[in-house]
C-alpha positions as CSV (number, residue, x, y, z in Angstrom):
1,M,92.9,112.5,103.2
2,D,92.0,109.4,101.1
3,A,91.6,105.9,102.5
4,D,94.9,104.7,101.2
5,R,96.9,107.5,102.8
6,H,94.9,106.9,106.1
7,Q,95.9,103.2,105.9
8,Q,99.6,104.1,105.2
9,F,99.5,106.4,108.3
10,A,98.0,103.7,110.5
11,E,100.5,101.0,109.3
12,R,103.5,103.2,109.9
13,V,102.4,104.4,113.3
14,V,101.6,100.8,114.5
15,R,104.9,99.5,113.1
16,N,106.9,102.2,114.9
17,Q,104.9,103.0,118.0
18,H,107.0,101.1,120.5
19,R,110.2,102.6,119.2
20,V,108.8,106.2,119.3
21,F,107.4,105.6,122.8
22,R,110.8,104.2,124.0
23,Y,112.5,107.3,122.5
24,I,110.1,109.6,124.5
25,V,110.6,107.6,127.7
26,S,114.4,107.9,127.3
27,L,114.0,111.7,127.3
28,V,111.5,112.2,130.1
29,A,111.9,109.2,132.4
30,N,108.3,109.5,133.7
31,R,106.0,107.0,132.1
32,A,102.9,109.1,132.6
33,D,104.5,112.1,131.0
34,A,105.8,109.9,128.2
35,E,102.3,108.5,127.5
36,E,100.9,112.0,127.3
37,L,103.7,113.1,125.0
38,F,103.3,110.0,122.9
39,Q,99.6,110.9,122.4
40,Q,100.5,114.4,121.5
41,T,103.1,113.1,119.1
42,C,100.6,110.8,117.4
43,L,98.1,113.7,117.0
44,T,100.8,115.9,115.5
45,L,101.9,113.1,113.1
46,W,98.3,112.8,112.0
47,E,97.9,116.6,111.6
48,H,101.1,116.8,109.5
49,W,100.7,113.5,107.6
50,D,100.0,115.3,104.3
51,R,103.5,116.9,104.6
52,Y,105.3,113.6,105.2
53,D,107.3,112.3,102.2
54,P,106.7,108.5,102.0
55,A,110.1,108.1,100.3
56,L,111.8,109.0,103.7
57,D,112.1,106.8,106.7
58,F,109.1,107.3,109.1
59,L,110.9,106.7,112.4
60,P,113.3,109.7,112.3
61,W,110.5,112.0,111.2
62,A,108.3,110.7,114.1
63,C,111.1,111.0,116.6
64,G,111.8,114.5,115.5
65,I,108.2,115.5,116.2
66,A,108.4,113.7,119.5
67,H,111.6,115.5,120.4
68,N,109.9,118.9,119.7
69,H,107.0,117.9,122.1
70,V,109.6,116.9,124.7
71,R,111.4,120.2,124.4
72,N,108.1,122.1,124.7
73,F,107.1,120.0,127.7
74,R,110.4,120.7,129.4
75,R,109.9,124.5,128.9
76,R,106.4,124.3,130.4
77,K,107.6,122.3,133.4
78,E,110.8,124.3,134.2
79,H,109.5,125.0,137.7
80,R,109.9,121.4,138.6
81,Q,112.8,120.7,141.0
82,V,114.2,117.7,139.3
83,Q,115.0,118.4,135.7
84,L,117.7,117.1,133.4
85,D,119.9,119.7,132.0
86,A,119.0,120.6,128.4
87,D,122.5,119.4,127.2
88,V,121.9,116.1,128.9
89,V,118.5,115.8,127.2
90,E,120.1,116.6,123.8
91,L,122.8,113.9,124.5
92,L,120.1,111.4,125.4
93,A,118.2,112.2,122.3
94,R,121.2,111.7,120.1
95,R,122.0,108.4,121.8
96,S,118.4,107.2,121.5
97,E,118.3,108.2,117.9
98,A,121.5,106.2,117.3
99,V,120.0,103.1,119.0
100,L,116.8,103.4,117.1
101,S,118.8,103.8,113.9
102,R,120.8,100.6,114.6
103,E,117.6,98.8,115.5
104,S,116.1,99.9,112.2
105,D,119.3,98.8,110.4
106,G,119.0,95.4,112.1
107,V,115.4,94.9,111.1
108,A,116.3,95.9,107.5
109,A,119.3,93.5,107.5
110,L,117.1,90.7,108.9
111,R,114.5,91.3,106.2
112,D,117.2,91.1,103.5
113,C,118.6,88.0,105.0
114,L,115.2,86.3,105.2
115,E,114.9,86.9,101.4
116,T,118.1,85.1,100.8
117,L,116.9,81.9,102.5
118,P,116.0,78.9,100.4
119,D,112.2,78.6,99.8
120,A,112.0,75.5,102.1
121,S,113.7,77.4,105.0
122,R,111.6,80.5,104.5
123,S,108.4,78.4,104.5
124,V,109.3,76.7,107.8
125,I,110.0,80.2,109.3
126,Q,106.7,81.5,108.0
127,G,104.9,78.5,109.4
128,Y,106.5,78.8,112.7
129,Y,105.9,82.5,113.1
130,S,102.4,82.3,111.9
131,G,101.5,80.2,115.0
132,R,101.9,76.7,113.7
133,T,103.5,74.2,116.1
134,V,106.7,72.3,115.2
135,R,104.6,69.2,115.1
136,E,102.2,70.7,112.6
137,I,105.1,72.0,110.4
138,A,106.7,68.5,110.6
139,A,103.5,66.8,109.5
140,L,103.1,69.3,106.5
141,R,106.7,68.6,105.4
142,D,106.6,64.9,106.1
143,A,109.4,65.2,108.6
144,T,110.0,64.6,112.3
145,P,109.6,67.4,114.8
146,N,113.2,66.9,115.8
147,A,114.3,67.5,112.1
148,I,112.2,70.7,112.1
149,Y,113.8,71.8,115.4
150,K,117.3,71.2,113.9
151,M,116.3,73.1,110.7
152,L,115.0,76.0,112.8
153,D,118.3,76.1,114.7
154,R,120.4,76.1,111.5
155,I,118.2,78.9,110.1
156,R,118.6,80.9,113.3
157,V,122.4,80.6,113.1
158,A,122.4,81.4,109.4
159,L,120.2,84.5,109.9
160,H,122.4,85.6,112.9
161,E,125.6,85.4,110.8
162,C,123.9,87.1,107.8
163,V,122.6,90.0,109.9
164,A,125.9,90.4,111.7
165,A,127.8,90.4,108.3
166,R,125.4,93.0,106.8
167,L,125.6,95.3,109.8
168,A,129.4,95.0,109.7
169,G,129.2,96.0,106.0
170,E,130.7,92.7,104.8
171,V,127.7,91.8,102.6
172,P,126.5,94.2,99.9
173,G,123.1,95.6,100.8
């Protein structure tokens, strides 16, 4: 595997690791088991990375592999007294996938909404989330900290309304 594909793999795993882990936890409920299954999932993702189509969304692919590991884990651990019924696990898997999908949709909508912001608003947001203080941003923009706080609040409201509208299908994607 070339360095570029290796970098792509690392970026996608890092970007989605928390969601994949939460998905696994929702299916096994035991954090130690979930951590082991997450490690197995990451290993399988790496082993099958050459089969992954980068045009497709990474998260459903990763969750599908995680789901297979959970099913295999449940088969191996059938002798345990407390086990969720297979139908319940399937229901939880579907619900978790739906939540993850909505979460991904929300992130995509936020990304789109950020792109529609005026340059000045976008630069204030970038400064704020890159670790600058409101006072530093105000000094760079020749404004008062209070004006920057108000601007951040207006941007937050605008982004909230934009994301809500996009998720409701009211704004073309």
